MDAnalysis code that builds the backbone (N, CA, C; Angstrom):
import MDAnalysis as mda
import numpy as np

u = mda.Universe.empty(264, n_residues=88, atom_resindex=np.repeat(np.arange(88), 3), trajectory=True)
u.add_TopologyAttr("name", ["N", "CA", "C"] * 88)
u.add_TopologyAttr("resid", np.arange(1, 89))
u.add_TopologyAttr("resname", ["MET", "ARG", "VAL", "ARG", "SER", "ILE", "VAL", "SER", "ALA", "ALA", "VAL", "LEU", "ALA", "GLY", "GLY", "LEU", "LEU", "VAL", "THR", "PRO", "VAL", "ALA", "VAL", "GLY", "ALA", "ALA", "ASP", "ALA", "SER", "THR", "THR", "VAL", "ALA", "ALA", "ALA", "CYS", "LYS", "TYR", "ARG", "GLN", "SER", "GLY", "ASN", "HIS", "TRP", "VAL", "CYS", "ILE", "THR", "PRO", "GLY", "ALA", "PHE", "CYS", "PRO", "ALA", "ALA", "ALA", "HIS", "LYS", "LYS", "TYR", "GLY", "TYR", "ALA", "LYS", "VAL", "THR", "ASN", "ARG", "LYS", "TYR", "ARG", "CYS", "THR", "LEU", "THR", "SER", "GLY", "ASP", "ILE", "GLN", "TRP", "ARG", "TRP", "HIS", "ARG", "ALA"])
u.atoms.positions = np.array([
    [0.832, -1.192, 0.000],
    [0.000, 0.000, 0.000],
    [0.875, 1.253, 0.000],
    [1.966, 1.218, 0.723],
    [2.858, 2.376, 0.799],
    [3.499, 2.666, -0.564],
    [3.875, 1.610, -1.290],
    [4.489, 1.787, -2.607],
    [3.511, 2.469, -3.560],
    [2.240, 2.086, -3.496],
    [1.226, 2.682, -4.361],
    [1.100, 4.179, -4.103],
    [1.118, 4.604, -2.848],
    [0.987, 6.026, -2.540],
    [2.225, 6.800, -2.982],
    [3.399, 6.184, -2.909],
    [4.619, 6.844, -3.373],
    [4.583, 7.010, -4.886],
    [4.149, 5.978, -5.591],
    [4.048, 6.047, -7.047],
    [3.017, 7.094, -7.456],
    [1.895, 7.133, -6.773],
    [0.859, 8.124, -7.078],
    [1.378, 9.533, -6.877],
    [2.115, 9.753, -5.809],
    [2.676, 11.073, -5.536],
    [3.695, 11.461, -6.605],
    [4.493, 10.499, -7.062],
    [5.489, 10.775, -8.100],
    [4.827, 11.143, -9.419],
    [3.763, 10.434, -9.756],
    [3.028, 10.728, -10.997],
    [2.398, 12.110, -10.924],
    [1.808, 12.436, -9.800],
    [1.194, 13.747, -9.613],
    [2.246, 14.840, -9.715],
    [3.381, 14.659, -9.069],
    [4.451, 15.656, -9.115],
    [4.988, 15.805, -10.532],
    [5.107, 14.702, -11.261],
    [5.582, 14.762, -12.639],
    [4.636, 15.540, -13.532],
    [3.355, 15.415, -13.275],
    [2.364, 16.150, -14.054],
    [2.431, 17.639, -13.830],
    [2.903, 18.053, -12.662],
    [3.020, 19.476, -12.361],
    [4.235, 20.109, -13.018],
    [5.176, 19.291, -13.476],
    [6.399, 19.800, -14.075],
    [6.268, 20.097, -15.561],
    [5.123, 19.821, -16.151],
    [4.919, 20.057, -17.580],
    [4.934, 21.551, -17.838],
    [5.706, 21.965, -18.824],
    [5.819, 23.378, -19.163],
    [4.631, 23.786, -20.029],
    [3.908, 24.820, -19.640],
    [2.761, 25.248, -20.451],
    [3.215, 25.875, -21.768],
    [2.396, 25.722, -22.784],
    [2.673, 26.287, -24.104],
    [1.995, 27.639, -24.189],
    [2.584, 28.551, -24.922],
    [1.988, 29.874, -25.092],
    [0.591, 29.744, -25.674],
    [-0.325, 30.562, -25.190],
    [-1.727, 30.460, -25.586],
    [-1.924, 30.736, -27.063],
    [-1.228, 31.672, -27.635],
    [-1.418, 32.048, -29.024],
    [-0.634, 31.201, -30.016],
    [0.195, 30.301, -29.537],
    [1.039, 29.507, -30.429],
    [0.249, 28.372, -31.060],
    [0.393, 28.227, -32.373],
    [-0.249, 27.117, -33.094],
    [0.719, 26.635, -34.156],
    [0.907, 25.325, -34.251],
    [1.819, 24.829, -35.270],
    [1.119, 24.761, -36.621],
    [1.897, 24.549, -37.666],
    [1.368, 24.575, -39.031],
    [0.338, 23.486, -39.289],
    [0.529, 22.285, -38.708],
    [-0.414, 21.193, -38.969],
    [-1.795, 21.507, -38.400],
    [-1.859, 22.182, -37.264],
    [-3.148, 22.555, -36.683],
    [-3.844, 23.583, -37.564],
    [-3.086, 24.539, -38.077],
    [-3.653, 25.575, -38.932],
    [-4.181, 24.961, -40.222],
    [-3.417, 24.062, -40.826],
    [-3.839, 23.410, -42.066],
    [-5.076, 22.563, -41.821],
    [-5.099, 21.812, -40.720],
    [-6.234, 20.950, -40.411],
    [-7.496, 21.770, -40.185],
    [-7.363, 22.928, -39.559],
    [-8.526, 23.770, -39.302],
    [-9.098, 24.332, -40.602],
    [-8.240, 24.625, -41.576],
    [-8.678, 25.208, -42.837],
    [-9.176, 24.145, -43.824],
    [-8.909, 22.891, -43.559],
    [-9.220, 21.800, -44.468],
    [-10.691, 21.381, -44.344],
    [-11.342, 21.183, -45.486],
    [-12.742, 20.737, -45.514],
    [-12.824, 19.381, -46.196],
    [-13.502, 18.429, -45.589],
    [-13.691, 17.093, -46.137],
    [-14.531, 17.193, -47.395],
    [-13.942, 16.787, -48.546],
    [-14.666, 16.914, -49.811],
    [-14.046, 16.023, -50.878],
    [-14.811, 15.802, -51.928],
    [-14.325, 15.043, -53.074],
    [-13.658, 16.008, -54.035],
    [-12.493, 15.610, -54.542],
    [-11.759, 16.434, -55.485],
    [-11.388, 15.544, -56.671],
    [-12.203, 15.552, -57.698],
    [-11.980, 14.677, -58.842],
    [-12.246, 13.231, -58.463],
    [-11.235, 12.365, -58.615],
    [-11.395, 10.947, -58.341],
    [-10.901, 10.550, -56.940],
    [-10.518, 11.525, -56.128],
    [-10.063, 11.225, -54.778],
    [-10.720, 12.183, -53.782],
    [-10.500, 11.928, -52.502],
    [-11.064, 12.744, -51.432],
    [-9.936, 13.421, -50.677],
    [-10.202, 14.590, -50.151],
    [-9.198, 15.315, -49.372],
    [-9.731, 15.599, -47.976],
    [-8.820, 15.777, -47.059],
    [-9.131, 16.110, -45.661],
    [-9.902, 15.007, -44.937],
    [-9.575, 13.765, -45.206],
    [-10.280, 12.669, -44.543],
    [-9.686, 12.437, -43.157],
    [-10.450, 11.774, -42.320],
    [-9.992, 11.396, -40.992],
    [-9.789, 9.881, -40.997],
    [-8.547, 9.428, -40.808],
    [-8.271, 7.986, -40.832],
    [-9.137, 7.212, -39.834],
    [-9.704, 6.096, -40.292],
    [-10.545, 5.266, -39.435],
    [-11.999, 5.684, -39.388],
    [-12.302, 6.864, -39.913],
    [-13.676, 7.354, -39.904],
    [-14.496, 6.653, -40.988],
    [-15.813, 6.683, -40.842],
    [-16.692, 6.123, -41.863],
    [-16.562, 6.956, -43.135],
    [-16.719, 6.313, -44.290],
    [-16.657, 7.052, -45.546],
    [-17.985, 6.884, -46.286],
    [-18.373, 7.894, -47.074],
    [-19.659, 7.854, -47.771],
    [-19.651, 6.854, -48.926],
    [-20.839, 6.502, -49.394],
    [-20.979, 5.531, -50.483],
    [-20.237, 5.984, -51.738],
    [-20.194, 7.276, -51.984],
    [-19.496, 7.797, -53.166],
    [-17.986, 7.572, -53.086],
    [-17.456, 7.322, -51.891],
    [-16.012, 7.144, -51.712],
    [-15.583, 5.685, -51.692],
    [-16.529, 4.737, -51.758],
    [-16.185, 3.315, -51.687],
    [-15.134, 2.964, -52.735],
    [-14.059, 2.319, -52.282],
    [-12.920, 1.876, -53.102],
    [-12.116, 3.030, -53.703],
    [-12.335, 4.251, -53.228],
    [-11.590, 5.419, -53.708],
    [-10.507, 5.774, -52.685],
    [-9.584, 6.616, -53.102],
    [-8.496, 7.048, -52.235],
    [-8.779, 8.420, -51.647],
    [-8.166, 8.673, -50.516],
    [-8.288, 9.967, -49.870],
    [-6.996, 10.299, -49.154],
    [-6.832, 11.564, -48.821],
    [-5.626, 12.023, -48.147],
    [-5.990, 12.640, -46.802],
    [-5.258, 12.223, -45.754],
    [-5.542, 12.665, -44.386],
    [-5.323, 14.164, -44.236],
    [-6.165, 14.795, -43.412],
    [-6.096, 16.237, -43.268],
    [-4.871, 16.715, -42.495],
    [-4.328, 15.914, -41.600],
    [-3.177, 16.354, -40.813],
    [-1.863, 15.849, -41.397],
    [-1.788, 14.552, -41.718],
    [-0.532, 13.960, -42.176],
    [-0.393, 13.932, -43.689],
    [-1.480, 14.130, -44.417],
    [-1.520, 14.065, -45.878],
    [-1.128, 12.686, -46.407],
    [-1.281, 11.641, -45.586],
    [-1.007, 10.272, -46.018],
    [-2.196, 9.727, -46.799],
    [-1.914, 8.757, -47.653],
    [-2.932, 8.190, -48.538],
    [-3.712, 7.074, -47.843],
    [-5.043, 7.123, -47.955],
    [-5.940, 6.119, -47.386],
    [-6.910, 5.667, -48.463],
    [-7.539, 4.524, -48.225],
    [-8.539, 4.009, -49.161],
    [-9.792, 3.638, -48.383],
    [-10.937, 3.927, -48.958],
    [-12.216, 3.588, -48.342],
    [-12.499, 2.119, -48.629],
    [-12.398, 1.270, -47.610],
    [-12.576, -0.163, -47.794],
    [-13.468, -0.753, -46.707],
    [-13.954, -1.943, -46.996],
    [-14.744, -2.710, -46.040],
    [-13.910, -3.932, -45.691],
    [-13.308, -3.937, -44.530],
    [-12.449, -5.049, -44.128],
    [-13.227, -6.027, -43.262],
    [-12.657, -7.209, -43.094],
    [-13.337, -8.210, -42.272],
    [-13.476, -7.687, -40.842],
    [-14.624, -7.878, -40.268],
    [-14.897, -7.386, -38.931],
    [-15.616, -6.046, -38.919],
    [-15.472, -5.287, -40.003],
    [-16.183, -4.003, -40.102],
    [-17.579, -4.233, -40.661],
    [-18.530, -3.434, -40.205],
    [-19.875, -3.513, -40.768],
    [-20.161, -2.293, -41.639],
    [-19.247, -1.309, -41.599],
    [-19.383, -0.124, -42.438],
    [-18.042, 0.189, -43.091],
    [-18.077, 0.899, -44.197],
    [-16.871, 1.287, -44.920],
    [-16.125, 2.335, -44.105],
    [-14.783, 2.199, -44.077],
    [-13.933, 3.127, -43.332],
    [-12.679, 3.467, -44.131],
    [-12.033, 4.570, -43.728],
    [-10.769, 4.959, -44.339],
    [-9.656, 4.157, -43.683],
    [-8.951, 3.325, -44.489],
    [-7.821, 2.516, -44.022],
    [-6.568, 2.912, -44.780],
    [-5.411, 2.774, -44.147],
    [-4.131, 3.135, -44.763],
    [-3.904, 2.357, -46.045],
    [-3.582, 3.068, -47.117],
    [-3.355, 2.429, -48.427],
    [-1.907, 1.974, -48.563],
])
């Protein structure tokens, strides 16, 4: 029981040592993600959220993630009951 309280105190103290970030500071990926709108652009989709459900129009199509810009495909994998964006 004593070890648990020491560990809890250490975790709490460690959490207090985190340096706060300036309130007005925003990195480029956050700014890009905020400006990005989920939409179809020709034969692919832009600003998708990986793992999210995808619309019927996107089935078997590719999309690019809004934060990482990585390529995903709207697929129905085993175990899923709905189409989702999976890493291509």
